[in-house]
Structure formats: structure tokens, C-alpha cells
N, C-alpha and C positions, 0 to 999 in steps of 0.2 A: 556705381561701380564704372563705367562707361566713360564718366567720365571724369572721373578722375587715371584715367588710362590716358587719355586725350592730354591732358593739361600735364601728364608726364613727359609723356612726346615730344611734345612743345618745349617743354622747358629742356627737354635731351637735344632737340633740335637747336635752341639758343645758345645752348653752351658747345657746340658743336663748332654754330657759324662764326659765335662770340671768340671762339678759342683759335679760329684757323683765319679769321683779320689778325688777332693780333701776332699772330706769327708771319700775317702778309709778308712786310718787312724786313724778318730775319733772314739774311737767303741762305744762311747758315743752316736753316732748319726748311729750308724748298726740300717740296718731295719732287715740284717739277717746273721744268723752266720756258716757261712761252715765247713766242715771238711772234714778230707780226712778219707774213711771208704775203709772197706778190698775192694781187687779186686775179681770181682765176679771169680765163679771155672772154665771156661771158659777163658783158658787165650787169646786168643784172643779179649774177649770181643766180648760187643755187636753192633751195631748198629740197629737204630731204634725198641729197645724194649718197651713194652707195662711198664709202671713204673707208683706207687703211694705208698701209704700209706694207709697201712688199720688197724686199732686195735691196732695203734701204731710200726706197721711192715710195710718197709720198703718190698714191690715188687716188684722185674721184673720180667717181662715175655716174652716171641720168639726174636725176635729179629733175626738177620742177617750178614756175618761175611763172608771172604776169608781165609779160609783151606790153596789153594795154592795162594802166593804172587801174587798180581793184577802185577806187572811190575818184569821179573827179569834179567837181568845182560844189563838196561839200555834198555830192550825191553816190551811191550806188551807179556802176560805172555798167550801162549794159552789153553794153560789147567791148568787156575785159572777161578773157575766157583766158585758163588755163594750160600755160605750154610744157608738156612732158619732154625732156634734153635725152640723147642719146649719146651726144660725148662723154671721149672716156678723159683728161687729163690725169697726165704724169707731171712732177715737180722731183728733179731728179736730188737738186741738191738747194737746202731750206734756201740759199739767196740770186737760186738761179729762175728761171720763166720756165714757162709751165707750157707745155707741150702737148697737144693735140693729136693720139698715139693712135684711137682707135674709133668706132659708133656701136655701139651694144647692139646685139641683134634686133632691140626693138627699145624705145622710150622707155626706161621705168625708173619710178621713185618712189621712197619712202618704204623700205624695206630697210631688213638687216641685212650690217657687215659689220665683223668680225676679222682682228688681223691676230692671224698665228703663227708662227716659230715654220709655219709651208708657207703661208704669203696671205692670201684675203677669203677670207670665206663669206658666200653672200646670201641669203635666203631673200625669194623676191616676191608681195602681195598676193 
């Protein structure tokens, strides 16, 4: 019985993916409009950042990265340490430049953030 449900669920996922893929080129059916934004000022980028839209501006806060590569010469790099970030970046216009506007009280990453009509709500781990 459980195997049948797994097959059914897998089949439904395939249908959704195929249906989405078939309509991807149909701009009239597009639900979302995607465009490339400017890179963040941090050249490494960040993972697990808090992000959302408030007052029409995109906000990206915190996150983490590895300043030293995690792997070097095919081996795990023993000097690689995760760095936690505390910068708050704001993008006021889609074709504008990122501004570093503040710092978090402490470096944070991997929490949750949600855009609401009143702004961005976050929950830190």
C-alpha cells in the first residue's frame, strides 16, 4: 500500500514538473517574472541570508560563506572555516546598486524570513 502511494506521489510530481516546463516559454501563462539583479557587494555571496521586501526595497541580511575554499587540491581544506555575516544590504530599484545600510546586532544565518504587508518578519535560530 505504501509503495502505491509513493508511485502515485512520484507520478504527480512528474506531471507538475512537465506541466510547468511545457508552459515555461509561454509568457502569457507566466505567473512570475524573473530578472538578474546586481551581485551582492560580498564577492563570495552568502548562504542562508534573511531576505524579503519592505517598502518596495529588497533586503538581504546576514548569511554565511567560506572565505577559504572548503576543498583545495582535491582534499578537504583544514583551514576552511565558515564565516557568519552581519551586513544588511538594500536594493531600492531592480536595476539599481546594492547599498550596505547597517549591521545586524550579531552575525546571523539560516533562520526564517517572510515578507508581509507590514515588512519583513524574521526568526533567528
